[in-house]
VEXSELUM-592631 format. One line per 5 residues: number of its first residue (from 1); their letters; for each residue x, y, z of N, C-alpha, C, O. Coordinates in pm, whole numbers, always signed. Example, Ala and Ser with C-alpha at 12.3 -4.5 7.8 and 13.67 -1.06 7.14 Angstrom:
<pts>
1) as) +1319:-569:+780:+1230:-450:+780:+1320:-330:+780:+1424:-332:+846 ~ +1285:-225:+708:+1367:-106:+714:+1290:+3:+787:+1341:+114:+804
</pts>
This chain:
<pts>
1) meker) +2567:-9680:+27249:+2651:-9616:+27362:+2804:-9618:+27297:+2843:-9725:+27250 ~ +2879:-9517:+27295:+3007:-9508:+27238:+3114:-9547:+27360:+3117:-9489:+27468 ~ +3187:-9637:+27328:+3323:-9679:+27403:+3433:-9668:+27329:+3433:-9645:+27208 ~ +3547:-9686:+27411:+3687:-9649:+27376:+3701:-9531:+27292:+3712:-9581:+27180 ~ +3702:-9509:+27289:+3743:-9357:+27236:+3774:-9252:+27344:+3805:-9137:+27312
6) rgeql) +3493:-7492:+29463:+3485:-7360:+29465:+3560:-7310:+29592:+3555:-7250:+29700 ~ +3611:-7359:+29526:+3670:-7356:+29675:+3686:-7211:+29725:+3671:-7116:+29649 ~ +3716:-7199:+29852:+3743:-7063:+29925:+3889:-7019:+29866:+3987:-7094:+29863 ~ +3886:-6900:+29826:+4009:-6841:+29800:+4094:-6827:+29925:+4036:-6809:+30033 ~ +4230:-6833:+29920:+4325:-6813:+30018:+4404:-6711:+29985:+4387:-6651:+29879
11) gppev) +4505:-6676:+30077:+4593:-6567:+30059:+4697:-6623:+29980:+4680:-6738:+29937 ~ +4816:-6552:+29951:+4946:-6607:+29865:+4991:-6731:+29883:+5022:-6749:+30001 ~ +5008:-6832:+29807:+5031:-6955:+29845:+5187:-6974:+29916:+5277:-6896:+29886 ~ +5204:-7065:+29994:+5317:-7094:+30064:+5419:-7144:+29979:+5382:-7219:+29889 ~ +5553:-7114:+29992:+5652:-7151:+29910:+5668:-7296:+29923:+5703:-7333:+30035
16) pkkrv) +5650:-7393:+29827:+5642:-7531:+29851:+5790:-7586:+29879:+5889:-7529:+29834 ~ +5795:-7693:+29949:+5911:-7771:+29979:+5973:-7807:+29846:+5907:-7826:+29744 ~ +6109:-7817:+29855:+6182:-7885:+29736:+6121:-8021:+29704:+6090:-8107:+29787 ~ +6108:-8030:+29578:+6029:-8171:+29548:+6161:-8270:+29552:+6270:-8242:+29503 ~ +6126:-8394:+29622:+6218:-8503:+29617:+6200:-8577:+29494:+6092:-8593:+29437
21) qlkai) +6328:-8627:+29453:+6317:-8724:+29338:+6250:-8864:+29385:+6297:-8938:+29472 ~ +6147:-8883:+29320:+6072:-9019:+29363:+6097:-9131:+29270:+6125:-9112:+29151 ~ +6088:-9241:+29320:+6106:-9351:+29212:+5978:-9364:+29178:+5886:-9298:+29227 ~ +5965:-9472:+29070:+5809:-9494:+29015:+5722:-9505:+29112:+5751:-9574:+29210 ~ +5601:-9440:+29103:+5531:-9448:+29195:+5481:-9585:+29247:+5463:-9601:+29368
26) rnsya) +5458:-9689:+29152:+5422:-9824:+29185:+5532:-9871:+29275:+5502:-9929:+29380 ~ +5665:-9850:+29240:+5756:-9907:+29324:+5758:-9861:+29491:+5772:-9930:+29592 ~ +5737:-9721:+29473:+5719:-9676:+29602:+5600:-9698:+29700:+5601:-9672:+29820 ~ +5497:-9748:+29628:+5365:-9802:+29687:+5412:-9942:+29750:+5373:-9973:+29862 ~ +5499:-10028:+29672:+5541:-10150:+29715:+5633:-10136:+29831:+5612:-10215:+29923
31) dmgve) +5727:-10056:+29844:+5820:-10031:+29926:+5751:-9974:+30062:+5762:-10033:+30170 ~ +5687:-9866:+30047:+5628:-9815:+30174:+5482:-9818:+30194:+5437:-9755:+30290 ~ +5394:-9888:+30107:+5248:-9890:+30128:+5212:-9751:+30093:+5280:-9649:+30110 ~ +5070:-9765:+30031:+5016:-9651:+29988:+5002:-9545:+30067:+5044:-9433:+30037 ~ +4938:-9575:+30179:+4914:-9463:+30269:+5029:-9384:+30333:+5026:-9263:+30355
36) afyks) +5140:-9476:+30361:+5282:-9428:+30417:+5323:-9343:+30305:+5358:-9228:+30333 ~ +5325:-9383:+30180:+5380:-9295:+30079:+5315:-9168:+30080:+5391:-9072:+30093 ~ +5195:-9143:+30069:+5128:-9019:+30059:+5137:-8937:+30191:+5131:-8814:+30186 ~ +5150:-8996:+30297:+5180:-8931:+30419:+5315:-8868:+30429:+5333:-8770:+30502 ~ +5427:-8928:+30347:+5550:-8887:+30343:+5564:-8794:+30246:+5640:-8700:+30266
41) qgsvy) +5495:-8805:+30126:+5528:-8726:+29992:+5404:-8645:+29966:+5407:-8573:+29865 ~ +5290:-8645:+30043:+5183:-8579:+29980:+5192:-8437:+29961:+5123:-8385:+29874 ~ +5282:-8358:+30044:+5277:-8216:+30039:+5354:-8165:+29920:+5341:-8048:+29883 ~ +5445:-8263:+29852:+5524:-8211:+29750:+5478:-8300:+29600:+5530:-8282:+29490 ~ +5367:-8398:+29631:+5333:-8488:+29517:+5292:-8409:+29386:+5222:-8308:+29388
46) tnphf) +5341:-8463:+29280:+5275:-8414:+29155:+5264:-8548:+29061:+5347:-8639:+29054 ~ +5154:-8538:+29000:+5139:-8656:+28907:+5214:-8673:+28775:+5186:-8601:+28680 ~ +5301:-8762:+28769:+5380:-8782:+28636:+5310:-8787:+28504:+5368:-8776:+28396 ~ +5191:-8804:+28518:+5106:-8831:+28388:+5028:-8709:+28350:+4936:-8720:+28269 ~ +5059:-8590:+28406:+4971:-8465:+28380:+4949:-8458:+28227:+4835:-8439:+28186
51) pyist) +5047:-8473:+28145:+5025:-8428:+28019:+4902:-8528:+27955:+4822:-8479:+27875 ~ +4895:-8650:+27991:+4795:-8733:+27963:+4653:-8712:+28024:+4551:-8750:+27967 ~ +4654:-8648:+28144:+4533:-8615:+28186:+4492:-8502:+28122:+4374:-8500:+28089 ~ +4563:-8401:+28096:+4538:-8265:+28016:+4470:-8315:+27890:+4354:-8280:+27870 ~ +4525:-8385:+27814:+4468:-8427:+27692:+4335:-8510:+27698:+4254:-8499:+27606
56) llrnn) +4314:-8582:+27789:+4194:-8655:+27793:+4076:-8562:+27834:+3962:-8572:+27790 ~ +4120:-8470:+27927:+4012:-8382:+27986:+3988:-8285:+27867:+3868:-8262:+27852 ~ +4060:-8231:+27790:+4056:-8132:+27681:+3988:-8195:+27565:+3900:-8137:+27501 ~ +4030:-8319:+27538:+3934:-8390:+27422:+3806:-8422:+27456:+3728:-8439:+27362 ~ +3753:-8439:+27594:+3624:-8484:+27629:+3544:-8351:+27675:+3437:-8368:+27732
61) esrid) +3583:-8240:+27657:+3525:-8114:+27720:+3357:-8108:+27687:+3274:-8059:+27764 ~ +3332:-8162:+27568:+3192:-8157:+27535:+3100:-8258:+27577:+2978:-8251:+27561 ~ +3170:-8367:+27638:+3093:-8480:+27715:+3096:-8478:+27849:+3022:-8555:+27910 ~ +3175:-8399:+27913:+3180:-8395:+28059:+3121:-8254:+28128:+3160:-8147:+28082 ~ +3051:-8256:+28209:+2995:-8107:+28277:+3102:-8065:+28381:+3120:-8118:+28490
66) ysnil) +3169:-7961:+28328:+3289:-7919:+28412:+3250:-7789:+28485:+3337:-7717:+28535 ~ +3122:-7761:+28490:+3071:-7623:+28543:+3099:-7606:+28701:+3120:-7498:+28756 ~ +3096:-7731:+28763:+3117:-7732:+28922:+3171:-7874:+28959:+3091:-7949:+29015 ~ +3288:-7915:+28935:+3345:-8037:+28978:+3397:-8054:+29101:+3434:-7956:+29167 ~ +3405:-8169:+29144:+3475:-8201:+29278:+3596:-8282:+29206:+3573:-8374:+29127
71) dfccg) +3720:-8242:+29240:+3853:-8306:+29204:+3894:-8395:+29311:+3973:-8361:+29398 ~ +3829:-8532:+29304:+3847:-8618:+29416:+3966:-8710:+29401:+3981:-8785:+29305 ~ +4056:-8698:+29511:+4185:-8753:+29527:+4261:-8674:+29436:+4326:-8727:+29346 ~ +4258:-8551:+29452:+4311:-8423:+29358:+4459:-8435:+29344:+4506:-8388:+29241 ~ +4540:-8491:+29431:+4683:-8468:+29408:+4713:-8331:+29435:+4673:-8274:+29536
76) sgevs) +4801:-8264:+29325:+4820:-8118:+29358:+4747:-8057:+29268:+4804:-7960:+29219 ~ +4624:-8082:+29223:+4536:-8019:+29155:+4549:-8032:+29008:+4509:-7938:+28939 ~ +4601:-8138:+28953:+4612:-8152:+28792:+4482:-8128:+28736:+4463:-8035:+28657 ~ +4383:-8215:+28776:+4247:-8179:+28695:+4188:-8038:+28717:+4128:-7977:+28629 ~ +4210:-7990:+28841:+4170:-7847:+28850:+4240:-7743:+28766:+4184:-7645:+28716
81) qvlle) +4376:-7777:+28755:+4436:-7687:+28676:+4400:-7674:+28529:+4384:-7566:+28473 ~ +4388:-7795:+28468:+4347:-7820:+28332:+4217:-7730:+28323:+4217:-7636:+28244 ~ +4102:-7756:+28403:+3978:-7702:+28385:+4004:-7550:+28398:+3939:-7479:+28321 ~ +4084:-7492:+28481:+4088:-7359:+28502:+4167:-7293:+28373:+4158:-7173:+28351 ~ +4235:-7368:+28302:+4297:-7335:+28165:+4190:-7317:+28077:+4192:-7228:+27991
86) lgyey) +4090:-7399:+28092:+3975:-7419:+27999:+3869:-7317:+28022:+3773:-7300:+27946 ~ +3894:-7240:+28149:+3788:-7137:+28166:+3691:-7171:+28262:+3597:-7095:+28282 ~ +3704:-7290:+28330:+3603:-7336:+28444:+3672:-7328:+28575:+3767:-7399:+28607 ~ +3612:-7223:+28658:+3671:-7188:+28784:+3609:-7250:+28895:+3666:-7240:+29004 ~ +3499:-7315:+28886:+3435:-7375:+29016:+3460:-7524:+29015:+3386:-7610:+28966
91) segsd) +3588:-7544:+29084:+3637:-7659:+29105:+3668:-7677:+29267:+3732:-7587:+29321 ~ +3629:-7783:+29341:+3672:-7819:+29464:+3748:-7936:+29484:+3707:-8042:+29436 ~ +3876:-7931:+29560:+3960:-8037:+29557:+3948:-8120:+29683:+3913:-8058:+29784 ~ +3970:-8249:+29693:+3963:-8326:+29816:+4055:-8429:+29807:+4069:-8500:+29707 ~ +4123:-8440:+29922:+4229:-8540:+29937:+4308:-8541:+30057:+4367:-8435:+30083
96) pftqk) +4323:-8647:+30142:+4351:-8671:+30273:+4500:-8638:+30281:+4540:-8594:+30389 ~ +4572:-8651:+30198:+4703:-8657:+30194:+4796:-8554:+30131:+4913:-8529:+30160 ~ +4711:-8496:+30030:+4794:-8396:+29931:+4734:-8244:+29942:+4747:-8158:+29856 ~ +4667:-8229:+30062:+4599:-8104:+30081:+4694:-7978:+30054:+4662:-7884:+29980 ~ +4809:-7987:+30118:+4924:-7872:+30103:+4953:-7858:+29964:+4958:-7744:+29917
101) ayvaa) +4979:-7979:+29874:+5013:-7959:+29750:+4913:-7895:+29665:+4949:-7813:+29581 ~ +4772:-7930:+29681:+4674:-7875:+29608:+4657:-7715:+29652:+4632:-7631:+29566 ~ +4673:-7681:+29783:+4664:-7550:+29811:+4775:-7474:+29761:+4747:-7363:+29716 ~ +4893:-7511:+29760:+5017:-7451:+29679:+4986:-7420:+29552:+5013:-7309:+29506 ~ +4930:-7507:+29486:+4926:-7505:+29344:+4815:-7425:+29308:+4832:-7349:+29212
106) mnkac) +4697:-7427:+29368:+4561:-7379:+29326:+4526:-7265:+29399:+4425:-7203:+29364 ~ +4603:-7223:+29510:+4582:-7101:+29614:+4424:-7104:+29642:+4356:-7003:+29623 ~ +4376:-7207:+29682:+4225:-7234:+29743:+4232:-7363:+29837:+4311:-7458:+29836 ~ +4123:-7333:+29917:+4127:-7454:+30012:+4105:-7587:+29953:+4062:-7596:+29837 ~ +4131:-7696:+30025:+4107:-7841:+29982:+4043:-7916:+30100:+4088:-7915:+30215
111) lgysf) +3942:-7974:+30063:+3880:-8082:+30156:+3973:-8215:+30179:+4056:-8240:+30092 ~ +3962:-8283:+30268:+4021:-8389:+30319:+3973:-8535:+30339:+4021:-8621:+30413 ~ +3856:-8544:+30248:+3772:-8649:+30254:+3846:-8780:+30212:+3889:-8785:+30096 ~ +3861:-8874:+30285:+3929:-9011:+30234:+3800:-9109:+30183:+3681:-9081:+30197 ~ +3848:-9215:+30129:+3742:-9313:+30092:+3649:-9332:+30196:+3527:-9320:+30184
116) qdvik) +3708:-9361:+30297:+3612:-9419:+30431:+3537:-9285:+30475:+3422:-9304:+30515 ~ +3579:-9166:+30475:+3511:-9064:+30509:+3371:-9053:+30417:+3263:-9030:+30470 ~ +3384:-9069:+30287:+3284:-9068:+30191:+3186:-9188:+30224:+3066:-9163:+30231 ~ +3227:-9306:+30243:+3161:-9415:+30268:+3060:-9386:+30401:+2946:-9433:+30406 ~ +3121:-9297:+30512:+3045:-9278:+30617:+2948:-9161:+30590:+2878:-9126:+30685
121) gkmdg) +2936:-9100:+30480:+2847:-9008:+30453:+2892:-8854:+30484:+2812:-8760:+30488 ~ +3017:-8845:+30502:+3068:-8703:+30538:+3046:-8605:+30415:+3070:-8485:+30426 ~ +3005:-8653:+30314:+2976:-8568:+30180:+2842:-8546:+30156:+2805:-8492:+30052 ~ +2756:-8589:+30253:+2612:-8582:+30233:+2587:-8424:+30212:+2656:-8344:+30274 ~ +2481:-8380:+30118:+2461:-8244:+30096:+2530:-8178:+30014:+2490:-8068:+29978
126) rryss) +2649:-8228:+29968:+2726:-8178:+29871:+2668:-8211:+29725:+2600:-8313:+29711 ~ +2694:-8126:+29615:+2634:-8146:+29493:+2722:-8092:+29387:+2752:-7973:+29400 ~ +2775:-8162:+29276:+2864:-8140:+29190:+2820:-8174:+29047:+2758:-8279:+29030 ~ +2847:-8100:+28950:+2806:-8123:+28812:+2867:-8267:+28753:+2813:-8344:+28674 ~ +2997:-8278:+28815:+3068:-8425:+28794:+3167:-8434:+28902:+3212:-8330:+28950
131) iicsf) +3204:-8544:+28941:+3327:-8589:+29016:+3410:-8648:+28926:+3373:-8739:+28852 ~ +3537:-8593:+28928:+3644:-8659:+28864:+3745:-8712:+28953:+3791:-8640:+29041 ~ +3788:-8840:+28938:+3880:-8903:+29034:+3996:-8950:+28940:+3980:-9041:+28858 ~ +4116:-8880:+28960:+4241:-8906:+28877:+4330:-9002:+28948:+4368:-8977:+29062 ~ +4365:-9115:+28884:+4462:-9210:+28927:+4466:-9257:+29068:+4571:-9271:+29130
136) amhlc) +4342:-9283:+29120:+4336:-9311:+29265:+4228:-9426:+29289:+4242:-9501:+29386 ~ +4128:-9441:+29206:+4025:-9525:+29241:+4060:-9684:+29238:+3997:-9773:+29295 ~ +4165:-9695:+29163:+4227:-9839:+29184:+4276:-9874:+29314:+4296:-9991:+29345 ~ +4296:-9781:+29391:+4362:-9804:+29534:+4246:-9816:+29632:+4273:-9817:+29752 ~ +4112:-9828:+29589:+4013:-9830:+29690:+3982:-9998:+29716:+3944:-10068:+29622
141) pekkl) +4000:-10046:+29835:+3980:-10198:+29834:+3846:-10238:+29790:+3742:-10178:+29816 ~ +3859:-10352:+29716:+3733:-10391:+29637:+3611:-10391:+29729:+3507:-10341:+29688 ~ +3619:-10443:+29846:+3497:-10446:+29936:+3434:-10312:+29962:+3312:-10302:+29977 ~ +3505:-10218:+29967:+3471:-10067:+29987:+3426:-9998:+29863:+3375:-9886:+29870 ~ +3442:-10065:+29738:+3415:-9981:+29608:+3258:-9968:+29603:+3211:-9859:+29572
146) ypliq) +3185:-10062:+29628:+3027:-10045:+29614:+2986:-9929:+29710:+2929:-9831:+29661 ~ +3009:-9932:+29827:+2943:-9823:+29906:+3021:-9695:+29878:+2964:-9590:+29905 ~ +3129:-9691:+29833:+3216:-9566:+29807:+3142:-9486:+29666:+3121:-9366:+29650 ~ +3116:-9593:+29577:+3046:-9538:+29444:+2904:-9480:+29474:+2867:-9366:+29449 ~ +2829:-9584:+29535:+2702:-9529:+29580:+2688:-9384:+29642:+2605:-9297:+29615
151) qlfnc) +2796:-9384:+29736:+2786:-9236:+29813:+2833:-9131:+29716:+2778:-9022:+29728 ~ +2917:-9141:+29628:+2976:-9056:+29526:+2868:-8998:+29446:+2859:-8877:+29423 ~ +2775:-9098:+29398:+2666:-9079:+29299:+2538:-9009:+29381:+2440:-8968:+29319 ~ +2548:-9002:+29511:+2449:-8911:+29583:+2484:-8776:+29578:+2407:-8690:+29622 ~ +2619:-8740:+29518:+2659:-8594:+29508:+2673:-8554:+29366:+2711:-8439:+29340
156) tdqlv) +2644:-8647:+29266:+2658:-8606:+29118:+2593:-8704:+29032:+2574:-8818:+29074 ~ +2555:-8666:+28908:+2504:-8763:+28813:+2614:-8814:+28722:+2586:-8905:+28643 ~ +2741:-8761:+28725:+2845:-8811:+28638:+2971:-8825:+28710:+3019:-8728:+28769 ~ +3026:-8940:+28711:+3156:-8990:+28774:+3243:-9028:+28665:+3217:-9120:+28587 ~ +3349:-8955:+28660:+3464:-8976:+28577:+3592:-9025:+28626:+3652:-8962:+28714
161) lltph) +3636:-9130:+28578:+3773:-9184:+28631:+3873:-9177:+28519:+3843:-9197:+28401 ~ +4004:-9145:+28564:+4102:-9133:+28494:+4210:-9236:+28547:+4249:-9230:+28664 ~ +4253:-9323:+28465:+4334:-9434:+28519:+4434:-9478:+28421:+4408:-9458:+28303 ~ +4549:-9537:+28453:+4634:-9610:+28363:+4593:-9777:+28368:+4647:-9861:+28295 ~ +4509:-9799:+28448:+4478:-9931:+28467:+4340:-9983:+28417:+4247:-9902:+28406
166) krpkl) +4324:-10108:+28387:+4201:-10151:+28329:+4085:-10145:+28430:+3966:-10132:+28399 ~ +4138:-10157:+28563:+4045:-10159:+28676:+4044:-10012:+28734:+4125:-9927:+28697 ~ +3950:-9990:+28822:+3819:-10059:+28849:+3726:-10048:+28711:+3734:-9948:+28640 ~ +3652:-10142:+28685:+3536:-10113:+28593:+3420:-10095:+28678:+3385:-10185:+28755 ~ +3353:-9975:+28668:+3251:-9958:+28772:+3102:-10022:+28707:+2998:-10047:+28768
171) dvvdg) +3127:-10035:+28585:+2967:-10084:+28527:+2962:-10239:+28589:+2862:-10305:+28561 ~ +3052:-10294:+28661:+3000:-10420:+28715:+2947:-10387:+28861:+2906:-10481:+28929 ~ +2946:-10264:+28910:+2872:-10239:+29012:+2724:-10213:+29000:+2690:-10133:+28913 ~ +2639:-10263:+29068:+2478:-10256:+29054:+2442:-10123:+29039:+2463:-10039:+29127 ~ +2379:-10093:+28915:+2302:-9955:+28919:+2407:-9847:+28850:+2386:-9725:+28848
176) vvlef) +2504:-9901:+28803:+2618:-9799:+28729:+2635:-9849:+28576:+2636:-9968:+28543 ~ +2647:-9752:+28498:+2656:-9790:+28354:+2768:-9707:+28309:+2782:-9594:+28355 ~ +2861:-9764:+28209:+2946:-9687:+28133:+2895:-9598:+28039:+2828:-9642:+27945 ~ +2917:-9481:+28050:+2862:-9391:+27940:+2943:-9383:+27811:+2901:-9414:+27699 ~ +3066:-9337:+27842:+3166:-9342:+27731:+3318:-9376:+27790:+3351:-9367:+27908
181) edftl) +3389:-9411:+27697:+3537:-9443:+27740:+3633:-9385:+27625:+3605:-9399:+27506 ~ +3742:-9324:+27665:+3836:-9262:+27565:+3979:-9320:+27633:+3990:-9375:+27743 ~ +4073:-9294:+27548:+4197:-9324:+27597:+4318:-9236:+27528:+4290:-9184:+27420 ~ +4426:-9218:+27571:+4547:-9171:+27498:+4656:-9252:+27534:+4650:-9326:+27633 ~ +4762:-9244:+27456:+4881:-9351:+27462:+4993:-9266:+27516:+5019:-9153:+27473
186) tergk) +5062:-9331:+27618:+5200:-9267:+27678:+5311:-9269:+27575:+5287:-9314:+27464 ~ +5420:-9226:+27604:+5538:-9238:+27527:+5597:-9397:+27509:+5679:-9435:+27426 ~ +5547:-9454:+27584:+5576:-9597:+27583:+5489:-9690:+27535:+5508:-9812:+27537 ~ +5374:-9621:+27483:+5255:-9701:+27407:+5161:-9746:+27504:+5076:-9825:+27463 ~ +5156:-9705:+27657:+5055:-9765:+27747:+4941:-9670:+27749:+4955:-9548:+27753
191) kvrlr) +4820:-9736:+27745:+4697:-9656:+27758:+4675:-9582:+27897:+4693:-9638:+28004 ~ +4632:-9447:+27883:+4582:-9386:+28006:+4435:-9371:+27962:+4416:-9305:+27859 ~ +4342:-9416:+28017:+4198:-9407:+27997:+4120:-9318:+28079:+4154:-9287:+28193 ~ +4003:-9272:+28012:+3909:-9185:+28086:+3794:-9262:+28063:+3775:-9313:+27952 ~ +3704:-9277:+28172:+3576:-9346:+28171:+3484:-9255:+28248:+3515:-9210:+28359
196) syrrs) +3362:-9226:+28183:+3249:-9178:+28245:+3132:-9251:+28268:+3076:-9314:+28178 ~ +3085:-9245:+28401:+2978:-9332:+28436:+2858:-9263:+28494:+2879:-9157:+28553 ~ +2746:-9304:+28487:+2616:-9260:+28516:+2532:-9373:+28614:+2559:-9493:+28603 ~ +2455:-9337:+28688:+2353:-9435:+28737:+2262:-9482:+28615:+2227:-9414:+28519 ~ +2231:-9619:+28643:+2132:-9660:+28528:+1991:-9632:+28586:+1891:-9654:+28518
</pts>
């Protein structure tokens, strides 16, 4: 095993609000709390790590099934934008806080499922070639991680995480195996990781 290394179309997008200058996201989390931060800034949020997300998704195109993905915790659609540039049109976004930012960027509808919604089975019946979660899974409380991952795997065979952190490592969850891992370095030499998981 190698390691390390549709939404509905809408009308014209609304003119986005002027983006505010945000402090480092981590500092904002500490000051406001994660949920309050996204409720306040969700409509204008963009991920400052977009270049690294793009690099990792492009470098692993042959190993991830992009034919019909769920962009889970989608932000302003950074993952969906990269895949569209690669020629993959069938993506669906979901985020309870950044729906407006996704709609403005992608000109299509966005689901609003939270971690808790997924745990409660609100995604039952949906099916995706892969689910890609970018810069968000580490925010899931540890006690909710197992039921969340099990529910996501009811909707896909491949779960991909993009993260600047070592956690979470989903292969510690029963029935989940790490398929492969890749990384790229930021300008400061920090790793941004891509991990692909499947059920064992």
